[in-house]
C-alpha positions as CSV (number, residue, x, y, z in Angstrom):
1,X,-26.0,16.2,6.6
2,X,-26.7,12.5,6.7
3,X,-27.3,12.4,10.5
4,X,-24.7,9.6,10.8
5,X,-21.3,9.9,12.5
6,X,-20.4,6.1,12.4
7,X,-20.5,4.1,9.2
8,X,-23.5,5.4,7.1
9,X,-24.5,6.7,3.7
10,X,-21.4,8.7,3.1
11,X,-19.2,5.7,3.5
12,X,-21.5,3.7,1.3
13,X,-21.3,6.4,-1.5
14,X,-17.5,6.5,-1.1
15,X,-17.3,2.7,-1.4
16,X,-19.4,2.7,-4.6
17,X,-17.4,5.5,-6.2
18,X,-14.1,3.8,-5.3
19,X,-15.2,0.5,-6.7
20,X,-16.3,2.2,-9.9
21,X,-13.0,4.1,-10.2
22,X,-10.9,1.0,-9.7
23,X,-13.1,-1.4,-11.8
24,X,-14.1,-3.8,-9.1
25,X,-17.4,-5.2,-7.9
26,X,-17.0,-4.5,-4.2
27,X,-15.2,-1.9,-2.0
28,X,-15.3,-1.9,1.8
29,X,-14.1,1.0,3.8
30,X,-12.0,0.3,6.9
31,X,-10.1,2.2,9.6
32,X,-6.7,1.7,7.7
33,X,-4.9,-0.3,5.1
34,X,-3.5,-2.4,7.9
35,X,-6.9,-3.4,9.1
36,X,-8.1,-3.9,5.6
37,X,-5.3,-6.4,5.0
38,X,-6.1,-8.1,8.2
39,X,-9.8,-8.4,7.3
40,X,-8.9,-9.9,3.9
41,X,-6.6,-12.6,5.5
42,X,-9.3,-13.4,8.1
43,X,-12.1,-13.5,5.6
44,X,-9.9,-16.0,3.6
45,X,-9.6,-18.2,6.6
46,X,-5.8,-17.9,6.7
47,X,-4.5,-18.9,10.1
48,X,-2.0,-21.1,12.1
49,X,0.0,-23.5,9.9
50,X,-0.5,-21.3,6.8
51,X,2.2,-19.3,5.1
52,X,1.9,-15.9,3.4
53,X,4.8,-14.5,1.3
54,X,5.5,-10.8,1.8
55,X,8.3,-8.6,0.4
56,X,11.3,-7.7,2.6
57,X,11.2,-4.0,1.7
58,X,7.9,-2.6,2.8
59,X,6.2,-0.9,5.7
60,X,6.0,-3.4,8.7
61,X,2.3,-3.6,8.5
62,X,2.4,-5.9,5.4
63,X,4.1,-8.6,7.5
64,X,2.4,-7.8,10.8
65,X,-1.1,-8.7,9.5
66,X,0.1,-12.2,8.8
67,X,1.1,-12.6,12.5
68,X,-2.2,-11.1,13.6
69,X,-3.9,-14.2,12.0
70,X,-1.5,-16.7,13.6
71,X,0.0,-17.5,10.2
72,X,3.7,-17.4,9.2
73,X,5.0,-14.5,7.1
74,X,7.6,-15.8,4.6
75,X,9.9,-13.0,3.7
76,X,10.9,-12.6,0.0
77,X,13.6,-10.3,-1.5
78,X,12.8,-7.4,-3.8
79,X,14.2,-6.0,-7.0
80,X,16.3,-3.0,-6.1
81,X,15.4,-1.4,-9.5
82,X,11.7,-1.3,-8.8
83,X,11.6,-1.8,-5.0
84,X,8.9,-4.4,-5.6
85,X,8.8,-8.1,-4.9
86,X,11.1,-10.3,-7.0
87,X,9.2,-13.0,-8.7
88,X,12.3,-15.2,-8.9
89,X,12.8,-15.2,-5.2
90,X,9.1,-15.6,-4.7
91,X,9.2,-18.9,-6.6
92,X,11.9,-20.1,-4.3
93,X,9.8,-19.4,-1.2
94,X,6.7,-21.4,-2.3
95,X,5.8,-24.5,-0.2
96,X,2.8,-26.7,0.1
97,X,1.8,-24.4,3.0
98,X,1.8,-21.2,1.0
99,X,-1.8,-19.8,1.0
100,X,-1.3,-16.3,-0.3
101,X,1.3,-13.8,-1.5
102,X,1.0,-10.0,-0.7
103,X,2.8,-8.0,-3.5
104,X,3.2,-4.4,-2.6
105,X,2.7,-1.7,-5.2
106,X,5.4,0.3,-3.5
107,X,5.3,4.1,-3.7
108,X,2.6,3.7,-6.4
109,X,4.4,1.5,-9.0
110,X,2.5,-1.7,-9.5
111,X,4.4,-4.9,-8.9
112,X,5.3,-7.3,-11.7
113,X,1.9,-9.1,-11.8
114,X,2.7,-11.2,-14.8
115,X,5.9,-12.4,-13.2
116,X,4.1,-13.2,-10.0
117,X,1.3,-15.1,-11.7
118,X,3.8,-17.0,-13.7
119,X,5.3,-18.6,-10.7
120,X,2.3,-19.2,-8.5
121,X,0.6,-22.6,-8.3
122,X,-3.2,-22.8,-8.5
123,X,-5.0,-21.9,-5.4
124,X,-2.5,-19.4,-4.0
125,X,-4.3,-16.1,-3.4
126,X,-2.9,-12.7,-4.5
127,X,-3.6,-10.0,-2.0
128,X,-2.4,-6.6,-3.3
129,X,-1.0,-4.2,-0.7
130,X,-2.1,-1.1,-2.7
131,X,-1.5,1.3,0.3
132,X,0.3,3.7,-2.1
133,X,-1.5,2.9,-5.3
134,X,-4.9,4.5,-5.4
135,X,-5.3,5.4,-9.2
136,X,-2.3,3.3,-10.3
137,X,-2.7,0.7,-13.1
138,X,-0.9,-2.2,-14.5
139,X,-1.4,-2.0,-18.2
140,X,-5.1,-1.1,-18.5
141,X,-6.1,-2.7,-15.2
142,X,-6.3,-0.6,-12.1
143,X,-4.5,-1.5,-8.9
144,X,-7.0,-3.2,-6.7
145,X,-8.4,-5.3,-9.5
146,X,-5.1,-7.3,-10.1
147,X,-5.6,-10.0,-7.5
148,X,-8.1,-11.7,-5.4
149,X,-8.4,-8.8,-3.1
150,X,-6.6,-5.5,-2.3
151,X,-6.2,-2.9,0.5
152,X,-5.6,0.8,0.1
153,X,-4.5,3.5,2.5
154,X,-5.9,7.0,3.1
155,X,-3.2,8.0,5.5
156,X,-2.1,11.7,5.2
157,X,1.1,10.7,3.3
158,X,-1.0,9.1,0.5
159,X,-2.3,10.9,-2.6
160,X,-5.8,11.1,-1.2
161,X,-6.6,11.0,2.5
162,X,-9.3,10.7,5.1
163,X,-6.9,11.4,7.9
164,X,-6.7,7.7,8.7
165,X,-8.6,5.1,6.8
166,X,-8.5,2.3,4.2
167,X,-10.4,0.4,1.6
168,X,-10.7,-3.2,0.6
169,X,-11.5,-4.1,-3.1
170,X,-12.4,-7.4,-4.5
171,X,-14.5,-9.1,-7.2
172,X,-15.2,-12.1,-4.9
173,X,-18.8,-11.7,-3.6
174,X,-18.4,-14.2,-0.8
175,X,-15.1,-12.7,0.4
176,X,-16.7,-9.2,0.4
177,X,-19.7,-10.5,2.4
178,X,-17.5,-12.2,5.1
179,X,-15.3,-9.1,5.4
180,X,-18.3,-6.8,5.6
181,X,-19.5,-8.8,8.7
182,X,-16.0,-9.1,10.2
183,X,-15.4,-5.3,10.1
184,X,-18.5,-4.8,12.1
185,X,-17.9,-7.1,15.1
186,X,-19.2,-10.1,13.1
187,X,-22.7,-8.6,13.0
188,X,-25.1,-10.2,10.5
189,X,-26.3,-6.8,9.3
190,X,-24.7,-3.3,9.4
191,X,-26.0,-0.6,11.7
192,X,-27.4,1.3,8.8
193,X,-29.2,-1.8,7.5
194,X,-30.7,-2.5,11.0
195,X,-31.8,1.1,11.6
196,X,-33.5,1.3,8.2
197,X,-35.1,-2.2,8.6
198,X,-38.5,-3.1,9.9
199,X,-37.3,-3.9,13.4
200,X,-34.5,-1.4,14.2
201,X,-35.0,-2.1,17.9
202,X,-33.6,-5.6,17.7
203,X,-29.9,-6.4,17.8
204,X,-28.3,-8.4,15.0
205,X,-27.1,-12.0,15.2
206,X,-23.3,-12.5,15.7
207,X,-22.0,-15.7,14.2
208,X,-18.5,-14.7,13.6
209,X,-15.7,-13.4,15.8
210,X,-15.3,-9.9,14.2
211,X,-13.5,-6.6,14.8
212,X,-14.4,-2.9,14.9
213,X,-12.8,-1.8,11.7
214,X,-15.5,0.5,10.4
215,X,-14.8,3.9,8.8
216,X,-16.8,6.8,10.2
217,X,-19.3,8.7,8.0
218,X,-17.3,11.9,8.6
219,X,-14.2,10.2,6.9
220,X,-16.5,8.8,4.2
221,X,-17.7,12.3,3.3
222,X,-14.1,13.6,3.2
223,X,-13.1,10.5,1.1
224,X,-15.9,11.2,-1.5
225,X,-14.4,14.7,-2.1
226,X,-10.9,13.5,-2.2
227,X,-11.7,10.7,-4.6
228,X,-13.0,13.3,-7.0
229,X,-9.6,14.9,-7.1
230,X,-7.5,11.7,-7.4
231,X,-6.9,11.7,-11.2
232,X,-6.0,15.4,-11.2
233,X,-3.6,14.9,-8.3
234,X,-1.9,11.9,-10.0
235,X,-1.6,13.9,-13.3
236,X,0.0,16.7,-11.5
237,X,2.4,14.4,-9.6
238,X,3.3,12.7,-12.8
239,X,4.2,15.9,-14.5
240,X,6.5,16.9,-11.6
241,X,8.0,13.4,-11.4
242,X,9.0,13.8,-15.1
243,X,10.4,17.3,-14.2
244,X,12.5,15.8,-11.5
245,X,13.7,13.0,-13.8
246,X,14.7,15.4,-16.6
247,X,16.6,17.7,-14.2
248,X,18.2,15.1,-11.9
249,X,19.1,12.3,-14.3
250,X,22.4,14.2,-14.9
251,X,23.4,13.6,-11.3
252,X,25.6,10.5,-11.7
253,X,25.2,9.2,-8.2
254,X,21.4,9.5,-7.9
255,X,19.2,6.9,-9.7
256,X,15.7,7.9,-10.7
257,X,12.7,5.7,-9.8
258,X,11.3,3.3,-12.3
259,X,8.7,4.8,-14.6
260,X,6.2,2.1,-15.7
261,X,6.5,0.7,-19.3
262,X,2.8,0.0,-19.5
263,X,0.5,1.5,-16.9
264,X,0.1,4.4,-14.5
265,X,2.4,5.2,-11.5
266,X,0.5,6.7,-8.7
267,X,3.5,8.7,-7.4
268,X,2.7,8.5,-3.8
269,X,6.4,9.2,-3.4
270,X,9.4,10.0,-5.6
271,X,12.0,7.6,-4.2
272,X,15.5,7.9,-5.6
273,X,18.5,5.6,-5.0
274,X,21.8,6.9,-3.8
275,X,24.8,5.0,-5.2
276,X,27.0,4.4,-2.2
277,X,30.1,4.0,-4.4
278,X,29.9,7.3,-6.1
279,X,27.8,9.6,-3.9
280,X,29.7,12.6,-2.3
281,X,28.6,11.3,1.1
282,X,26.5,8.6,2.6
283,X,22.8,8.6,2.1
284,X,22.0,9.6,5.8
285,X,24.6,12.5,5.6
286,X,22.9,13.7,2.4
287,X,19.5,13.7,4.2
288,X,21.0,15.5,7.1
289,X,22.4,18.2,4.8
290,X,19.1,18.6,3.0
291,X,17.2,18.8,6.2
292,X,19.5,21.6,7.4
293,X,18.6,23.7,4.4
294,X,14.9,23.1,4.6
295,X,14.4,20.0,2.4
296,X,12.8,17.1,4.2
297,X,13.8,13.7,2.8
298,X,13.3,10.2,4.2
299,X,14.4,6.6,3.4
300,X,12.0,5.0,1.0
301,X,10.8,2.6,3.8
302,X,12.5,-0.1,5.8
303,X,13.7,-3.6,5.3
304,X,11.3,-5.7,7.5
305,X,13.9,-8.5,8.2
306,X,16.2,-5.9,9.8
307,X,13.6,-4.7,12.3
308,X,14.0,-6.1,15.8
309,X,10.7,-7.9,16.0
310,X,11.4,-9.9,12.9
311,X,15.1,-10.1,13.3
312,X,14.8,-11.6,16.8
313,X,11.8,-13.8,16.0
314,X,13.1,-15.4,12.8
315,X,16.8,-15.1,13.2
316,X,17.4,-12.9,10.1
317,X,20.7,-11.1,9.4
318,X,21.0,-8.0,7.3
319,X,22.4,-10.2,4.4
320,X,19.4,-12.6,4.5
321,X,17.8,-10.4,1.8
322,X,20.5,-8.4,0.0
323,X,18.1,-6.5,-2.3
324,X,16.1,-5.2,0.6
325,X,19.2,-4.4,2.6
326,X,20.5,-2.2,-0.3
327,X,17.1,-0.4,-0.6
328,X,17.0,0.1,3.2
329,X,20.4,1.7,3.1
330,X,20.3,3.7,-0.1
331,X,16.8,4.8,-1.0
332,X,15.8,8.5,-0.5
333,X,12.4,10.0,-1.0
334,X,12.6,13.6,-2.0
335,X,9.6,16.0,-1.7
336,X,6.7,15.5,-4.1
337,X,3.3,16.7,-3.2
338,X,0.4,18.8,-4.7
339,X,1.2,22.0,-2.7
340,X,4.7,22.4,-4.0
341,X,5.4,25.3,-6.4
342,X,7.9,25.3,-9.3
343,X,10.2,27.4,-7.1
344,X,10.1,24.6,-4.5
345,X,11.0,21.9,-7.0
346,X,13.7,24.0,-8.5
347,X,15.2,24.6,-5.0
348,X,15.3,20.8,-4.4
349,X,16.9,20.2,-7.7
350,X,19.5,22.9,-7.4
351,X,20.5,21.9,-3.9
352,X,21.0,18.2,-4.9
353,X,22.9,19.1,-8.0
354,X,25.2,21.3,-5.9
355,X,26.3,18.4,-3.6
């Protein structure tokens, strides 16, 4: 036992191992991916008057963190084939106030980073929302090393978990230093550094308005063990994702998720697309039927612009972002996790094929 319950040596060891696995210089554990994204924006100095572009089809936190900083989230449509941000629409949303873009590697498939970089002017930061993408890669480069900074999630629905928790990754030493202080109330040194220093009885200096976004050492210990299983988990999920694709691609109304041409999909979820024109019933009715026979399915995620807080604040209509609207209405995540047996997968497949 380390003797620490708050952020301590287990968190540090988890951070070091995570940074090595994702080929970055710095990793900073946080309470969640949401607080990680917030810390990145705050450390970059993004605030009122600034614009940050976010995809329209993502978990609401991607946009919320921009509002937390007093900046303006600029919504961008997505490609319904990949569910990720559409570089062509991204180009249309750029202004002289654009300070950053947050591409989401949704469900574990890395966004089109080449397409994104091709349209961005110099100085615009890339912040990866890698909530679903631990272990994913774009070509030979891991998620988390594809932009200026990234944030990962260890929520229970992710491939590896610490219950709740997150991780920032970056190669920017200055950004890492500021984020490190901000996650600990703005303290000039961490609690562990202070207690191991020559004068542990003195409190640190506080020169920044910070937050309490520290991971506990208990979670750090869990994360170290989980990280050691990450590659095996992804390999297993990939094998079952191929099994699903091979068995379900004969279902004419169900489109399979995109497999990467060059890189690694993390397979946080296996998100299909129900063709509303040829499916035997609407997507929600299909999910209701599957639920009744013991198969839990969910929409992939939601269209941010159709949620009340954004619809009312910015005056969006459902048709403001047609790609995200279609994904909101028609995506369906079917069960994929590491405790499923072949019998479980075959039952899901047989039930869907019988519709």
